[in-house]
C-alpha positions, -999 to +999 in steps of 0.1 A: -519-826-638-489-810-655-453-805-636-424-792-646-395-821-633-361-818-627-345-849-636-308-839-635-285-813-649-298-799-679-329-824-679-363-806-673-393-819-684-430-812-687-443-845-670-481-858-666-482-861-627-511-877-605-524-847-581-513-844-548-537-849-519-532-833-487-510-852-457-517-842-425-512-805-418-509-798-456-534-781-478-534-783-519-528-752-539-537-744-572-511-726-586-517-692-603-481-678-606-447-693-597-418-674-604-379-688-615-349-678-593-315-680-599-314-710-580-338-732-602-309-716-628-280-730-606-301-767-602-302-769-642-265-758-650-253-785-621-237-756-598-268-769-573-281-797-561-316-803-551-328-832-523-339-856-546-346-859-578-370-864-599-385-834-583-408-804-594-391-771-592-403-735-584-405-717-550-423-686-558-455-695-553-490-679-555-526-697-558-556-703-543-567-733-516-586-760-534-581-786-506-578-771-469-574-808-456-576-800-416-567-766-418-584-737-405-582-721-441-607-721-466-614-734-499-608-702-521-585-685-503-554-665-523-524-673-509-487-670-512-465-701-501-432-694-473-401-710-493-391-729-462-408-747-437-388-749-404-390-773-373-392-749-346-372-770-320-340-769-329-315-745-314-316-724-345-352-723-344-351-720-308-331-687-308-349-670-336-330-678-364-354-702-380-342-696-418-310-720-405-332-745-391-313-778-390-343-794-407-356-768-428-377-781-460-376-760-487-407-762-514-392-769-547-356-787-532-368-809-506-404-811-517-419-806-550-427-772-561-449-748-574-439-749-613-474-771-616-508-774-615-512-782-583-490-781-554-490-794-516-481-774-490-476-771-451-507-752-439-487-731-417-465-719-447-496-704-465-498-667-462-530-648-467-524-627-502-539-595-496-566-578-519-552-560-543-521-579-552-519-599-585-504-635-580-474-631-605-460-600-581-472-620-547-452-645-558-423-625-563-428-616-524-417-646-507-382-651-520-371-619-543-388-599-515-383-610-483-347-625-488-337-588-503-354-574-468-336-596-447-299-590-464-308-553-464-321-549-427-308-579-406-276-585-420-263-550-437-282-532-411-286-507-435-293-471-419-302-439-426-269-423-442-253-457-447-237-456-490-248-489-503-235-506-533-261-532-545-241-559-569-268-573-595-303-557-604-322-584-608-356-595-584-332-594-556-315-565-563-344-544-578-363-555-540-332-549-522-327-512-534-358-501-526-357-514-489-319-497-490-336-466-504-361-466-481-338-469-448-324-436-458-293-446-475-275-421-497-259-429-523-279-459-535-257-474-564-268-502-587-240-526-608-248-553-635-235-563-666-268-560-685-276-525-698-312-535-698-311-544-659-299-511-655-322-493-670-350-514-649-331-504-621-334-467-623-374-464-621-370-471-585-353-441-575-315-450-575-282-427-575-262-444-595-254-474-614-226-490-628-223-513-660-198-539-652-176-545-685-151-566-693-116-562-674-132-536-654-127-530-617-159-523-599-143-515-564-117-494-575-150-476-597-175-478-565-140-463-543-139-434-567-175-423-571-177-423-537-142-408-528-134-437-503-159-467-505-195-476-496-207-485-457-225-518-473-220-536-505-252-564-508-244-592-539-267-609-551-249-630-581-231-655-562-200-650-585-163-654-566-155-621-585-187-600-576-179-612-539-144-594-542-156-560-555-180-562-529-151-565-506-131-540-524-156-513-525-159-510-489-147-480-470-132-486-436-153-505-418-177-511-438-199-545-444-202-570-475-230-590-476-233-625-498-269-635-508-261-650-545-261-690-546-224-702-560-197-727-559-169-708-566-145-707-542-136-668-528-100-649-529-104-611-510-079-594-492-047-599-472-051-602-432-036-571-427-061-548-444-093-567-430-075-557-396-067-522-405-097-516-418-120-537-399-138-550-427-173-573-424-180-604-448-212-621-441-237-643-456-273-636-454-301-665-463-337-666-472-362-647-445-375-647-410-410-648-398-434-617-408-406-613-436-431-621-464-459-602-450-440-571-443-430-571-478-468-578-494-479-547-468-453-523-486-464-533-523-497-528-509-492-493-497-469-485-528-435-485-503-417-504-531-424-514-561-425-546-581-403-559-600-408-560-635-424-594-646-423-611-676-452-642-676-444-675-697-471-703-699-465-733-682-465-752-717-437-736-728-417-728-696-395-756-700-379-741-730-374-708-716-361-720-686-335-737-704-325-711-724-319-684-695-296-713-679-273-717-710-272-677-712-292-680-746-318-654-735-322-628-712-354-620-691-368-587-696-373-587-659-382-618-631-396-650-648-431-663-636-445-691-649-484-691-655-510-717-659 
């Protein structure tokens, strides 16, 4: 079968490999759609690392069960695949924080992922895809959707009347601003350096958009716009400058949540400003059990709208993903690879 394999920084190959066979507790999924996440690009630019190489990338997976193994699933079931498979036994799992499991196995990072014709996954990670939701939409729910839901509802604790800044209007930001809006936040402000991304975000009912240009102080712009800052700033980019902007956009008592993955060291404010204003800076990683189902349900009822999707056939995905990694192309939405 075909598999898009990561062999090291800048090295992505469409290889022919043996099809997977289900180990105990696993099922085989024929991939109908697999999203391309920012973390996949970070692997390729060398700023993040997989558990081993070569490895098949791709962790936003939707497909059809072809071999249920010994599970209760059936051949032909339409599913999406939860990104992480926690151990269920460590102290993090036992205290309800399975996303921080000490032994979590993430598809596309610690085991072969879904940029392929077939993928083997733990049966427990297969989640039913509701009727009426297309695979390419369902694929975005398992990471972009569920991660944004976790960040907005659990880590930022956005509630009615909160003012919210979303930094980064990609797939996660598009979901995040909708969860903030549905929680009753007002205003919801979205900032991005890509005018097209802001145009896409505007269709979700955002209150304000801010185009981030060179030399601009986003924090200052937000404070001027809101007459003092926002209650919550959620950073979906993963750069030192955007984390700094999130903190500097806060009103006293505000909280900044970092979701974006990056390796640049962050310098923020002098300690006196942290103590005097009781700012909070925290991280948000992945999602918890039930979050994917919540996102799928909201998509099914129309409470949220999926991000704009750009589908790319597997046979040409290598060049498209590498171009996105180098900045040679901008996608017109969330890139999703299809067979």
